[in-house]
PDB file of the backbone (N, CA, C, O) and the ligand in Angstrom, with CONECT records:
HET     ZN  A 101       1
ATOM      1  N   UNK A   1      97.661 109.320  63.631  1.00  0.00           N
ATOM      2  CA  UNK A   1      98.781 110.244  63.638  1.00  0.00           C
ATOM      3  C   UNK A   1     100.028 109.515  64.147  1.00  0.00           C
ATOM      4  O   UNK A   1      99.953 108.718  65.082  1.00  0.00           O
ATOM      5  N   UNK A   2     101.155 109.793  63.528  1.00  0.00           N
ATOM      6  CA  UNK A   2     102.394 109.233  64.077  1.00  0.00           C
ATOM      7  C   UNK A   2     103.359 110.381  64.360  1.00  0.00           C
ATOM      8  O   UNK A   2     103.313 111.438  63.730  1.00  0.00           O
ATOM      9  N   UNK A   3     104.211 110.137  65.309  1.00  0.00           N
ATOM     10  CA  UNK A   3     105.123 111.172  65.803  1.00  0.00           C
ATOM     11  C   UNK A   3     106.524 110.593  65.854  1.00  0.00           C
ATOM     12  O   UNK A   3     106.706 109.425  66.198  1.00  0.00           O
ATOM     13  N   UNK A   4     107.500 111.392  65.517  1.00  0.00           N
ATOM     14  CA  UNK A   4     108.866 110.903  65.631  1.00  0.00           C
ATOM     15  C   UNK A   4     109.353 111.079  67.075  1.00  0.00           C
ATOM     16  O   UNK A   4     108.685 111.696  67.906  1.00  0.00           O
ATOM     17  N   UNK A   5     110.519 110.526  67.342  1.00  0.00           N
ATOM     18  CA  UNK A   5     110.993 110.502  68.718  1.00  0.00           C
ATOM     19  C   UNK A   5     111.233 111.903  69.281  1.00  0.00           C
ATOM     20  O   UNK A   5     110.982 112.149  70.461  1.00  0.00           O
ATOM     21  N   UNK A   6     111.711 112.805  68.455  1.00  0.00           N
ATOM     22  CA  UNK A   6     111.908 114.184  68.927  1.00  0.00           C
ATOM     23  C   UNK A   6     110.584 114.825  69.314  1.00  0.00           C
ATOM     24  O   UNK A   6     110.490 115.524  70.323  1.00  0.00           O
ATOM     25  N   UNK A   7     109.565 114.580  68.502  1.00  0.00           N
ATOM     26  CA  UNK A   7     108.244 115.139  68.803  1.00  0.00           C
ATOM     27  C   UNK A   7     107.683 114.546  70.092  1.00  0.00           C
ATOM     28  O   UNK A   7     107.131 115.262  70.927  1.00  0.00           O
ATOM     29  N   UNK A   8     107.829 113.234  70.243  1.00  0.00           N
ATOM     30  CA  UNK A   8     107.324 112.592  71.464  1.00  0.00           C
ATOM     31  C   UNK A   8     108.055 113.114  72.695  1.00  0.00           C
ATOM     32  O   UNK A   8     107.438 113.366  73.730  1.00  0.00           O
ATOM     33  N   UNK A   9     109.356 113.272  72.581  1.00  0.00           N
ATOM     34  CA  UNK A   9     110.120 113.821  73.711  1.00  0.00           C
ATOM     35  C   UNK A   9     109.651 115.218  74.072  1.00  0.00           C
ATOM     36  O   UNK A   9     109.500 115.551  75.248  1.00  0.00           O
ATOM     37  N   UNK A  10     109.425 116.026  73.061  1.00  0.00           N
ATOM     38  CA  UNK A  10     108.993 117.406  73.300  1.00  0.00           C
ATOM     39  C   UNK A  10     107.635 117.436  73.998  1.00  0.00           C
ATOM     40  O   UNK A  10     107.438 118.184  74.956  1.00  0.00           O
ATOM     41  N   UNK A  11     106.715 116.627  73.519  1.00  0.00           N
ATOM     42  CA  UNK A  11     105.375 116.604  74.117  1.00  0.00           C
ATOM     43  C   UNK A  11     105.450 116.100  75.561  1.00  0.00           C
ATOM     44  O   UNK A  11     104.854 116.688  76.464  1.00  0.00           O
ATOM     45  N   UNK A  12     106.175 115.024  75.764  1.00  0.00           N
ATOM     46  CA  UNK A  12     106.292 114.430  77.102  1.00  0.00           C
ATOM     47  C   UNK A  12     106.906 115.427  78.084  1.00  0.00           C
ATOM     48  O   UNK A  12     106.435 115.579  79.211  1.00  0.00           O
ATOM     49  N   UNK A  13     107.955 116.098  77.638  1.00  0.00           N
ATOM     50  CA  UNK A  13     108.655 117.029  78.525  1.00  0.00           C
ATOM     51  C   UNK A  13     107.851 118.293  78.801  1.00  0.00           C
ATOM     52  O   UNK A  13     108.139 119.026  79.748  1.00  0.00           O
ATOM     53  N   UNK A  14     106.867 118.540  77.991  1.00  0.00           N
ATOM     54  CA  UNK A  14     106.061 119.744  78.162  1.00  0.00           C
ATOM     55  C   UNK A  14     105.434 119.804  79.547  1.00  0.00           C
ATOM     56  O   UNK A  14     105.289 120.884  80.119  1.00  0.00           O
ATOM     57  N   UNK A  15     105.061 118.643  80.090  1.00  0.00           N
ATOM     58  CA  UNK A  15     104.459 118.582  81.425  1.00  0.00           C
ATOM     59  C   UNK A  15     105.405 117.928  82.426  1.00  0.00           C
ATOM     60  O   UNK A  15     105.019 117.679  83.568  1.00  0.00           O
ATOM     61  N   UNK A  16     106.621 117.651  82.016  1.00  0.00           N
ATOM     62  CA  UNK A  16     107.536 116.916  82.883  1.00  0.00           C
ATOM     63  C   UNK A  16     107.145 115.454  83.023  1.00  0.00           C
ATOM     64  O   UNK A  16     107.574 114.777  83.957  1.00  0.00           O
ATOM     65  N   UNK A  17     106.325 114.965  82.087  1.00  0.00           N
ATOM     66  CA  UNK A  17     105.995 113.539  82.089  1.00  0.00           C
ATOM     67  C   UNK A  17     104.720 113.183  82.832  1.00  0.00           C
ATOM     68  O   UNK A  17     104.563 112.057  83.304  1.00  0.00           O
ATOM     69  N   UNK A  18     103.812 114.139  82.937  1.00  0.00           N
ATOM     70  CA  UNK A  18     102.525 113.880  83.598  1.00  0.00           C
ATOM     71  C   UNK A  18     101.382 114.148  82.624  1.00  0.00           C
ATOM     72  O   UNK A  18     101.484 114.975  81.719  1.00  0.00           O
ATOM     73  N   UNK A  19     100.286 113.413  82.845  1.00  0.00           N
ATOM     74  CA  UNK A  19      99.099 113.653  82.015  1.00  0.00           C
ATOM     75  C   UNK A  19      98.684 115.113  82.151  1.00  0.00           C
ATOM     76  O   UNK A  19      98.533 115.622  83.261  1.00  0.00           O
ATOM     77  N   UNK A  20      98.503 115.773  81.028  1.00  0.00           N
ATOM     78  CA  UNK A  20      98.135 117.191  81.042  1.00  0.00           C
ATOM     79  C   UNK A  20      96.798 117.410  81.752  1.00  0.00           C
ATOM     80  O   UNK A  20      96.562 118.483  82.308  1.00  0.00           O
ATOM     81  N   UNK A  21      95.930 116.410  81.738  1.00  0.00           N
ATOM     82  CA  UNK A  21      94.571 116.594  82.266  1.00  0.00           C
ATOM     83  C   UNK A  21      94.416 116.149  83.721  1.00  0.00           C
ATOM     84  O   UNK A  21      93.887 116.904  84.537  1.00  0.00           O
ATOM     85  N   UNK A  22      94.870 114.933  84.060  1.00  0.00           N
ATOM     86  CA  UNK A  22      94.631 114.427  85.423  1.00  0.00           C
ATOM     87  C   UNK A  22      95.886 114.422  86.274  1.00  0.00           C
ATOM     88  O   UNK A  22      95.809 114.251  87.491  1.00  0.00           O
ATOM     89  N   UNK A  23      97.055 114.609  85.643  1.00  0.00           N
ATOM     90  CA  UNK A  23      98.294 114.706  86.401  1.00  0.00           C
ATOM     91  C   UNK A  23      98.945 113.384  86.763  1.00  0.00           C
ATOM     92  O   UNK A  23      99.945 113.365  87.482  1.00  0.00           O
ATOM     93  N   UNK A  24      98.390 112.264  86.272  1.00  0.00           N
ATOM     94  CA  UNK A  24      99.009 110.972  86.569  1.00  0.00           C
ATOM     95  C   UNK A  24     100.375 110.900  85.885  1.00  0.00           C
ATOM     96  O   UNK A  24     100.577 111.475  84.815  1.00  0.00           O
ATOM     97  N   UNK A  25     101.321 110.173  86.529  1.00  0.00           N
ATOM     98  CA  UNK A  25     102.664 110.028  85.946  1.00  0.00           C
ATOM     99  C   UNK A  25     102.604 109.110  84.733  1.00  0.00           C
ATOM    100  O   UNK A  25     101.969 108.056  84.758  1.00  0.00           O
ATOM    101  N   UNK A  26     103.268 109.530  83.689  1.00  0.00           N
ATOM    102  CA  UNK A  26     103.316 108.751  82.450  1.00  0.00           C
ATOM    103  C   UNK A  26     104.697 108.130  82.289  1.00  0.00           C
ATOM    104  O   UNK A  26     105.688 108.655  82.795  1.00  0.00           O
ATOM    105  N   UNK A  27     104.751 107.018  81.586  1.00  0.00           N
ATOM    106  CA  UNK A  27     106.037 106.348  81.308  1.00  0.00           C
ATOM    107  C   UNK A  27     106.372 106.557  79.838  1.00  0.00           C
ATOM    108  O   UNK A  27     105.682 106.051  78.953  1.00  0.00           O
ATOM    109  N   UNK A  28     107.446 107.312  79.589  1.00  0.00           N
ATOM    110  CA  UNK A  28     107.769 107.661  78.203  1.00  0.00           C
ATOM    111  C   UNK A  28     107.817 106.428  77.309  1.00  0.00           C
ATOM    112  O   UNK A  28     107.304 106.446  76.191  1.00  0.00           O
ATOM    113  N   UNK A  29     108.435 105.358  77.804  1.00  0.00           N
ATOM    114  CA  UNK A  29     108.636 104.163  76.972  1.00  0.00           C
ATOM    115  C   UNK A  29     107.321 103.454  76.648  1.00  0.00           C
ATOM    116  O   UNK A  29     107.266 102.618  75.747  1.00  0.00           O
ATOM    117  N   UNK A  30     106.267 103.792  77.387  1.00  0.00           N
ATOM    118  CA  UNK A  30     104.986 103.125  77.128  1.00  0.00           C
ATOM    119  C   UNK A  30     104.053 103.974  76.269  1.00  0.00           C
ATOM    120  O   UNK A  30     102.833 103.820  76.323  1.00  0.00           O
ATOM    121  N   UNK A  31     104.635 104.866  75.482  1.00  0.00           N
ATOM    122  CA  UNK A  31     103.814 105.626  74.536  1.00  0.00           C
ATOM    123  C   UNK A  31     103.037 104.667  73.625  1.00  0.00           C
ATOM    124  O   UNK A  31     103.619 103.813  72.954  1.00  0.00           O
ATOM    125  N   UNK A  32     101.725 104.830  73.620  1.00  0.00           N
ATOM    126  CA  UNK A  32     100.885 104.050  72.707  1.00  0.00           C
ATOM    127  C   UNK A  32     100.708 102.586  73.065  1.00  0.00           C
ATOM    128  O   UNK A  32     100.042 101.846  72.341  1.00  0.00           O
ATOM    129  N   UNK A  33     101.298 102.162  74.176  1.00  0.00           N
ATOM    130  CA  UNK A  33     101.210 100.747  74.568  1.00  0.00           C
ATOM    131  C   UNK A  33     100.069 100.565  75.559  1.00  0.00           C
ATOM    132  O   UNK A  33     100.278 100.441  76.766  1.00  0.00           O
ATOM    133  N   UNK A  34      98.867 100.552  75.017  1.00  0.00           N
ATOM    134  CA  UNK A  34      97.659 100.510  75.846  1.00  0.00           C
ATOM    135  C   UNK A  34      97.696  99.268  76.731  1.00  0.00           C
ATOM    136  O   UNK A  34      97.972  98.161  76.268  1.00  0.00           O
ATOM    137  N   UNK A  35      97.412  99.478  78.011  1.00  0.00           N
ATOM    138  CA  UNK A  35      97.435  98.386  78.976  1.00  0.00           C
ATOM    139  C   UNK A  35      98.697  98.384  79.812  1.00  0.00           C
ATOM    140  O   UNK A  35      98.734  97.792  80.890  1.00  0.00           O
ATOM    141  N   UNK A  36      99.745  99.054  79.314  1.00  0.00           N
ATOM    142  CA  UNK A  36     100.984  99.127  80.086  1.00  0.00           C
ATOM    143  C   UNK A  36     100.922 100.293  81.074  1.00  0.00           C
ATOM    144  O   UNK A  36     100.264 101.301  80.814  1.00  0.00           O
ATOM    145  N   UNK A  37     101.598 100.150  82.187  1.00  0.00           N
ATOM    146  CA  UNK A  37     101.623 101.173  83.219  1.00  0.00           C
ATOM    147  C   UNK A  37     102.196 102.471  82.655  1.00  0.00           C
ATOM    148  O   UNK A  37     103.257 102.481  82.030  1.00  0.00           O
ATOM    149  N   UNK A  38     101.474 103.561  82.889  1.00  0.00           N
ATOM    150  CA  UNK A  38     101.958 104.852  82.427  1.00  0.00           C
ATOM    151  C   UNK A  38     101.795 105.074  80.934  1.00  0.00           C
ATOM    152  O   UNK A  38     102.375 106.000  80.367  1.00  0.00           O
ATOM    153  N   UNK A  39     101.004 104.221  80.301  1.00  0.00           N
ATOM    154  CA  UNK A  39     100.767 104.388  78.860  1.00  0.00           C
ATOM    155  C   UNK A  39     100.203 105.780  78.585  1.00  0.00           C
ATOM    156  O   UNK A  39      99.398 106.301  79.357  1.00  0.00           O
ATOM    157  N   UNK A  40     100.635 106.367  77.483  1.00  0.00           N
ATOM    158  CA  UNK A  40     100.152 107.707  77.164  1.00  0.00           C
ATOM    159  C   UNK A  40     100.005 107.874  75.660  1.00  0.00           C
ATOM    160  O   UNK A  40     100.481 107.062  74.867  1.00  0.00           O
ATOM    161  N   UNK A  41      99.339 108.941  75.304  1.00  0.00           N
ATOM    162  CA  UNK A  41      99.091 109.267  73.897  1.00  0.00           C
ATOM    163  C   UNK A  41      99.268 110.777  73.723  1.00  0.00           C
ATOM    164  O   UNK A  41      99.331 111.520  74.703  1.00  0.00           O
ATOM    165  N   UNK A  42      99.345 111.210  72.496  1.00  0.00           N
ATOM    166  CA  UNK A  42      99.390 112.644  72.209  1.00  0.00           C
ATOM    167  C   UNK A  42      97.960 113.106  71.923  1.00  0.00           C
ATOM    168  O   UNK A  42      97.303 112.623  71.001  1.00  0.00           O
ATOM    169  N   UNK A  43      97.506 114.044  72.731  1.00  0.00           N
ATOM    170  CA  UNK A  43      96.172 114.607  72.533  1.00  0.00           C
ATOM    171  C   UNK A  43      96.283 115.946  71.812  1.00  0.00           C
ATOM    172  O   UNK A  43      97.198 116.731  72.062  1.00  0.00           O
ATOM    173  N   UNK A  44      95.338 116.188  70.916  1.00  0.00           N
ATOM    174  CA  UNK A  44      95.213 117.521  70.331  1.00  0.00           C
ATOM    175  C   UNK A  44      94.316 118.339  71.252  1.00  0.00           C
ATOM    176  O   UNK A  44      93.124 118.059  71.382  1.00  0.00           O
ATOM    177  N   UNK A  45      94.896 119.345  71.886  1.00  0.00           N
ATOM    178  CA  UNK A  45      94.148 120.163  72.859  1.00  0.00           C
ATOM    179  C   UNK A  45      92.855 120.680  72.217  1.00  0.00           C
ATOM    180  O   UNK A  45      91.769 120.489  72.765  1.00  0.00           O
ATOM    181  N   UNK A  46      92.970 121.317  71.088  1.00  0.00           N
ATOM    182  CA  UNK A  46      91.785 121.595  70.263  1.00  0.00           C
ATOM    183  C   UNK A  46      91.698 120.449  69.261  1.00  0.00           C
ATOM    184  O   UNK A  46      92.590 120.283  68.428  1.00  0.00           O
ATOM    185  N   UNK A  47      90.628 119.658  69.337  1.00  0.00           N
ATOM    186  CA  UNK A  47      90.545 118.462  68.479  1.00  0.00           C
ATOM    187  C   UNK A  47      90.647 118.808  66.994  1.00  0.00           C
ATOM    188  O   UNK A  47      90.193 119.860  66.543  1.00  0.00           O
ATOM    189  N   UNK A  48      91.254 117.892  66.258  1.00  0.00           N
ATOM    190  CA  UNK A  48      91.301 118.065  64.804  1.00  0.00           C
ATOM    191  C   UNK A  48      89.898 118.222  64.244  1.00  0.00           C
ATOM    192  O   UNK A  48      89.682 118.951  63.275  1.00  0.00           O
ATOM    193  N   UNK A  49      88.942 117.530  64.864  1.00  0.00           N
ATOM    194  CA  UNK A  49      87.553 117.598  64.409  1.00  0.00           C
ATOM    195  C   UNK A  49      86.955 118.999  64.576  1.00  0.00           C
ATOM    196  O   UNK A  49      85.956 119.338  63.942  1.00  0.00           O
ATOM    197  N   UNK A  50      87.586 119.808  65.443  1.00  0.00           N
ATOM    198  CA  UNK A  50      87.151 121.202  65.623  1.00  0.00           C
ATOM    199  C   UNK A  50      88.163 122.161  65.014  1.00  0.00           C
ATOM    200  O   UNK A  50      88.323 123.294  65.469  1.00  0.00           O
ATOM    201  N   UNK A  51      88.835 121.689  63.987  1.00  0.00           N
ATOM    202  CA  UNK A  51      89.820 122.499  63.264  1.00  0.00           C
ATOM    203  C   UNK A  51      91.048 122.845  64.093  1.00  0.00           C
ATOM    204  O   UNK A  51      91.717 123.846  63.836  1.00  0.00           O
ATOM    205  N   UNK A  52      91.345 122.003  65.102  1.00  0.00           N
ATOM    206  CA  UNK A  52      92.611 122.159  65.812  1.00  0.00           C
ATOM    207  C   UNK A  52      93.765 121.841  64.877  1.00  0.00           C
ATOM    208  O   UNK A  52      93.614 121.076  63.924  1.00  0.00           O
ATOM    209  N   UNK A  53      94.908 122.430  65.156  1.00  0.00           N
ATOM    210  CA  UNK A  53      96.069 122.256  64.283  1.00  0.00           C
ATOM    211  C   UNK A  53      96.856 121.001  64.645  1.00  0.00           C
ATOM    212  O   UNK A  53      96.984 120.647  65.817  1.00  0.00           O
ATOM    213  N   UNK A  54      97.372 120.345  63.633  1.00  0.00           N
ATOM    214  CA  UNK A  54      98.313 119.248  63.883  1.00  0.00           C
ATOM    215  C   UNK A  54      99.715 119.845  63.947  1.00  0.00           C
ATOM    216  O   UNK A  54     100.568 119.620  63.088  1.00  0.00           O
ATOM    217  N   UNK A  55      99.901 120.616  65.011  1.00  0.00           N
ATOM    218  CA  UNK A  55     101.152 121.346  65.231  1.00  0.00           C
ATOM    219  C   UNK A  55     101.536 121.198  66.698  1.00  0.00           C
ATOM    220  O   UNK A  55     100.675 121.019  67.559  1.00  0.00           O
ATOM    221  N   UNK A  56     102.840 121.273  66.976  1.00  0.00           N
ATOM    222  CA  UNK A  56     103.290 121.043  68.353  1.00  0.00           C
ATOM    223  C   UNK A  56     102.567 121.862  69.414  1.00  0.00           C
ATOM    224  O   UNK A  56     102.284 121.342  70.493  1.00  0.00           O
ATOM    225  N   UNK A  57     102.261 123.125  69.141  1.00  0.00           N
ATOM    226  CA  UNK A  57     101.635 123.922  70.206  1.00  0.00           C
ATOM    227  C   UNK A  57     100.298 123.348  70.631  1.00  0.00           C
ATOM    228  O   UNK A  57      99.819 123.647  71.725  1.00  0.00           O
ATOM    229  N   UNK A  58      99.683 122.524  69.781  1.00  0.00           N
ATOM    230  CA  UNK A  58      98.362 121.951  70.086  1.00  0.00           C
ATOM    231  C   UNK A  58      98.455 120.536  70.640  1.00  0.00           C
ATOM    232  O   UNK A  58      97.433 119.879  70.840  1.00  0.00           O
ATOM    233  N   UNK A  59      99.674 120.062  70.888  1.00  0.00           N
ATOM    234  CA  UNK A  59      99.863 118.692  71.376  1.00  0.00           C
ATOM    235  C   UNK A  59     100.132 118.683  72.871  1.00  0.00           C
ATOM    236  O   UNK A  59     100.963 119.449  73.360  1.00  0.00           O
ATOM    237  N   UNK A  60      99.434 117.821  73.600  1.00  0.00           N
ATOM    238  CA  UNK A  60      99.707 117.633  75.029  1.00  0.00           C
ATOM    239  C   UNK A  60      99.711 116.136  75.333  1.00  0.00           C
ATOM    240  O   UNK A  60      99.012 115.359  74.683  1.00  0.00           O
ATOM    241  N   UNK A  61     100.510 115.743  76.331  1.00  0.00           N
ATOM    242  CA  UNK A  61     100.525 114.326  76.700  1.00  0.00           C
ATOM    243  C   UNK A  61      99.304 113.996  77.565  1.00  0.00           C
ATOM    244  O   UNK A  61      98.949 114.743  78.477  1.00  0.00           O
ATOM    245  N   UNK A  62      98.680 112.873  77.259  1.00  0.00           N
ATOM    246  CA  UNK A  62      97.488 112.469  78.014  1.00  0.00           C
ATOM    247  C   UNK A  62      97.511 110.967  78.267  1.00  0.00           C
ATOM    248  O   UNK A  62      97.935 110.185  77.416  1.00  0.00           O
ATOM    249  N   UNK A  63      97.048 110.580  79.451  1.00  0.00           N
ATOM    250  CA  UNK A  63      96.877 109.156  79.715  1.00  0.00           C
ATOM    251  C   UNK A  63      95.738 108.643  78.833  1.00  0.00           C
ATOM    252  O   UNK A  63      94.931 109.421  78.324  1.00  0.00           O
ATOM    253  N   UNK A  64      95.688 107.346  78.666  1.00  0.00           N
ATOM    254  CA  UNK A  64      94.689 106.771  77.770  1.00  0.00           C
ATOM    255  C   UNK A  64      93.278 107.063  78.271  1.00  0.00           C
ATOM    256  O   UNK A  64      92.375 107.338  77.481  1.00  0.00           O
ATOM    257  N   UNK A  65      93.095 107.003  79.585  1.00  0.00           N
ATOM    258  CA  UNK A  65      91.765 107.249  80.143  1.00  0.00           C
ATOM    259  C   UNK A  65      91.291 108.666  79.806  1.00  0.00           C
ATOM    260  O   UNK A  65      90.167 108.849  79.340  1.00  0.00           O
ATOM    261  N   UNK A  66      92.135 109.655  80.037  1.00  0.00           N
ATOM    262  CA  UNK A  66      91.747 111.034  79.731  1.00  0.00           C
ATOM    263  C   UNK A  66      91.546 111.234  78.238  1.00  0.00           C
ATOM    264  O   UNK A  66      90.573 111.858  77.814  1.00  0.00           O
ATOM    265  N   UNK A  67      92.465 110.703  77.445  1.00  0.00           N
ATOM    266  CA  UNK A  67      92.350 110.914  76.003  1.00  0.00           C
ATOM    267  C   UNK A  67      91.074 110.268  75.466  1.00  0.00           C
ATOM    268  O   UNK A  67      90.418 110.819  74.583  1.00  0.00           O
ATOM    269  N   UNK A  68      90.728 109.104  76.000  1.00  0.00           N
ATOM    270  CA  UNK A  68      89.509 108.413  75.565  1.00  0.00           C
ATOM    271  C   UNK A  68      88.274 109.200  75.982  1.00  0.00           C
ATOM    272  O   UNK A  68      87.343 109.365  75.194  1.00  0.00           O
ATOM    273  N   UNK A  69      88.267 109.684  77.220  1.00  0.00           N
ATOM    274  CA  UNK A  69      87.102 110.430  77.700  1.00  0.00           C
ATOM    275  C   UNK A  69      86.983 111.779  76.995  1.00  0.00           C
ATOM    276  O   UNK A  69      85.879 112.241  76.709  1.00  0.00           O
ATOM    277  N   UNK A  70      88.112 112.401  76.721  1.00  0.00           N
ATOM    278  CA  UNK A  70      88.069 113.704  76.039  1.00  0.00           C
ATOM    279  C   UNK A  70      87.603 113.540  74.603  1.00  0.00           C
ATOM    280  O   UNK A  70      86.803 114.330  74.104  1.00  0.00           O
ATOM    281  N   UNK A  71      88.112 112.504  73.941  1.00  0.00           N
ATOM    282  CA  UNK A  71      87.696 112.217  72.566  1.00  0.00           C
ATOM    283  C   UNK A  71      87.721 113.498  71.726  1.00  0.00           C
ATOM    284  O   UNK A  71      88.757 114.157  71.638  1.00  0.00           O
ATOM    285  N   UNK A  72      86.626 113.843  71.129  1.00  0.00           N
ATOM    286  CA  UNK A  72      86.595 115.038  70.284  1.00  0.00           C
ATOM    287  C   UNK A  72      85.999 116.256  70.987  1.00  0.00           C
ATOM    288  O   UNK A  72      85.573 117.214  70.342  1.00  0.00           O
ATOM    289  N   UNK A  73      85.977 116.203  72.313  1.00  0.00           N
ATOM    290  CA  UNK A  73      85.439 117.352  73.050  1.00  0.00           C
ATOM    291  C   UNK A  73      86.430 118.515  73.030  1.00  0.00           C
ATOM    292  O   UNK A  73      87.645 118.318  73.039  1.00  0.00           O
ATOM    293  N   UNK A  74      85.898 119.695  73.003  1.00  0.00           N
ATOM    294  CA  UNK A  74      86.729 120.871  73.222  1.00  0.00           C
ATOM    295  C   UNK A  74      87.132 120.883  74.695  1.00  0.00           C
ATOM    296  O   UNK A  74      86.378 120.426  75.554  1.00  0.00           O
ATOM    297  N   UNK A  75      88.334 121.413  74.985  1.00  0.00           N
ATOM    298  CA  UNK A  75      88.827 121.326  76.370  1.00  0.00           C
ATOM    299  C   UNK A  75      87.860 121.930  77.388  1.00  0.00           C
ATOM    300  O   UNK A  75      87.719 121.398  78.489  1.00  0.00           O
ATOM    301  N   UNK A  76      87.202 123.017  77.043  1.00  0.00           N
ATOM    302  CA  UNK A  76      86.300 123.665  78.013  1.00  0.00           C
ATOM    303  C   UNK A  76      84.987 122.907  78.160  1.00  0.00           C
ATOM    304  O   UNK A  76      84.211 123.195  79.071  1.00  0.00           O
ATOM    305  N   UNK A  77      84.728 121.957  77.294  1.00  0.00           N
ATOM    306  CA  UNK A  77      83.598 121.053  77.512  1.00  0.00           C
ATOM    307  C   UNK A  77      84.038 119.830  78.317  1.00  0.00           C
ATOM    308  O   UNK A  77      83.265 119.277  79.099  1.00  0.00           O
ATOM    309  N   UNK A  78      85.285 119.422  78.115  1.00  0.00           N
ATOM    310  CA  UNK A  78      85.836 118.276  78.846  1.00  0.00           C
ATOM    311  C   UNK A  78      86.069 118.635  80.312  1.00  0.00           C
ATOM    312  O   UNK A  78      85.705 117.867  81.203  1.00  0.00           O
ATOM    313  N   UNK A  79      86.661 119.776  80.561  1.00  0.00           N
ATOM    314  CA  UNK A  79      86.950 120.231  81.928  1.00  0.00           C
ATOM    315  C   UNK A  79      86.545 121.698  82.063  1.00  0.00           C
ATOM    316  O   UNK A  79      87.382 122.600  82.022  1.00  0.00           O
ATOM    317  N   UNK A  80      85.236 121.910  82.225  1.00  0.00           N
ATOM    318  CA  UNK A  80      84.735 123.299  82.232  1.00  0.00           C
ATOM    319  C   UNK A  80      85.242 124.131  83.407  1.00  0.00           C
ATOM    320  O   UNK A  80      85.282 125.359  83.326  1.00  0.00           O
ATOM    321  N   UNK A  81      85.630 123.469  84.496  1.00  0.00           N
ATOM    322  CA  UNK A  81      86.125 124.227  85.641  1.00  0.00           C
ATOM    323  C   UNK A  81      87.574 124.678  85.458  1.00  0.00           C
ATOM    324  O   UNK A  81      88.060 125.555  86.172  1.00  0.00           O
ATOM    325  N   UNK A  82      88.246 124.071  84.502  1.00  0.00           N
ATOM    326  CA  UNK A  82      89.679 124.376  84.335  1.00  0.00           C
ATOM    327  C   UNK A  82      89.966 125.278  83.148  1.00  0.00           C
ATOM    328  O   UNK A  82      90.774 126.201  83.243  1.00  0.00           O
ATOM    329  N   UNK A  83      89.304 125.011  82.032  1.00  0.00           N
ATOM    330  CA  UNK A  83      89.661 125.713  80.799  1.00  0.00           C
ATOM    331  C   UNK A  83      88.596 126.737  80.425  1.00  0.00           C
ATOM    332  O   UNK A  83      87.400 126.446  80.416  1.00  0.00           O
ATOM    333  N   UNK A  84      89.049 127.908  80.125  1.00  0.00           N
ATOM    334  CA  UNK A  84      88.130 128.959  79.702  1.00  0.00           C
ATOM    335  C   UNK A  84      87.644 128.691  78.291  1.00  0.00           C
ATOM    336  O   UNK A  84      88.392 128.204  77.443  1.00  0.00           O
ATOM    337  N   UNK A  85      86.399 129.012  78.055  1.00  0.00           N
ATOM    338  CA  UNK A  85      85.836 128.838  76.726  1.00  0.00           C
ATOM    339  C   UNK A  85      86.624 129.664  75.719  1.00  0.00           C
ATOM    340  O   UNK A  85      86.908 130.842  75.940  1.00  0.00           O
ATOM    341  N   UNK A  86      86.965 129.032  74.631  1.00  0.00           N
ATOM    342  CA  UNK A  86      87.697 129.712  73.573  1.00  0.00           C
ATOM    343  C   UNK A  86      89.204 129.677  73.733  1.00  0.00           C
ATOM    344  O   UNK A  86      89.936 130.151  72.864  1.00  0.00           O
ATOM    345  N   UNK A  87      89.674 129.115  74.850  1.00  0.00           N
ATOM    346  CA  UNK A  87      91.125 129.039  75.071  1.00  0.00           C
ATOM    347  C   UNK A  87      91.745 128.029  74.117  1.00  0.00           C
ATOM    348  O   UNK A  87      91.344 126.866  74.096  1.00  0.00           O
ATOM    349  N   UNK A  88      92.708 128.460  73.339  1.00  0.00           N
ATOM    350  CA  UNK A  88      93.284 127.567  72.353  1.00  0.00           C
ATOM    351  C   UNK A  88      94.753 127.243  72.606  1.00  0.00           C
ATOM    352  O   UNK A  88      95.366 126.499  71.840  1.00  0.00           O
ATOM    353  N   UNK A  89      95.319 127.798  73.675  1.00  0.00           N
ATOM    354  CA  UNK A  89      96.744 127.602  73.910  1.00  0.00           C
ATOM    355  C   UNK A  89      96.986 126.858  75.219  1.00  0.00           C
ATOM    356  O   UNK A  89      96.843 127.442  76.294  1.00  0.00           O
ATOM    357  N   UNK A  90      97.354 125.567  75.146  1.00  0.00           N
ATOM    358  CA  UNK A  90      97.601 124.819  76.386  1.00  0.00           C
ATOM    359  C   UNK A  90      98.754 125.383  77.213  1.00  0.00           C
ATOM    360  O   UNK A  90      98.871 125.097  78.405  1.00  0.00           O
ATOM    361  N   UNK A  91      99.589 126.172  76.581  1.00  0.00           N
ATOM    362  CA  UNK A  91     100.731 126.772  77.269  1.00  0.00           C
ATOM    363  C   UNK A  91     100.268 127.578  78.487  1.00  0.00           C
ATOM    364  O   UNK A  91     101.004 127.703  79.466  1.00  0.00           O
ATOM    365  N   UNK A  92      99.070 128.114  78.426  1.00  0.00           N
ATOM    366  CA  UNK A  92      98.528 128.904  79.533  1.00  0.00           C
ATOM    367  C   UNK A  92      98.127 128.069  80.735  1.00  0.00           C
ATOM    368  O   UNK A  92      97.782 128.610  81.786  1.00  0.00           O
ATOM    369  N   UNK A  93      98.171 126.757  80.584  1.00  0.00           N
ATOM    370  CA  UNK A  93      97.739 125.869  81.675  1.00  0.00           C
ATOM    371  C   UNK A  93      98.834 124.915  82.106  1.00  0.00           C
ATOM    372  O   UNK A  93      98.573 123.967  82.846  1.00  0.00           O
ATOM    373  N   UNK A  94     100.033 125.148  81.663  1.00  0.00           N
ATOM    374  CA  UNK A  94     101.134 124.260  82.050  1.00  0.00           C
ATOM    375  C   UNK A  94     101.698 124.672  83.412  1.00  0.00           C
ATOM    376  O   UNK A  94     102.632 124.043  83.909  1.00  0.00           O
TER     377      UNK A  94
HETATM  378 ZN    ZN A 101      94.918 111.588  82.567  1.00  0.00          ZN2+
END
């Protein structure tokens, strides 16, 4: 997936620049630059593999570690203590 600069800005600002999952500070300029401090990626809250939408409401900023560990897991399987089963809107957890 590729994102234009407006989309990346929107996703990053959604959390004020922190990983949606673990809360680590992300560096906007290090988007996709694995190995760089604050590197981040766009995660699909509901994975595409589970019919999640490739739409802004389903995009959250994630550090590489979280995005890798989450992989194709549904959010309530990735973090069962945080996300309610069937929850499809990350807006409820911002
Ligand atoms: Zn993280």
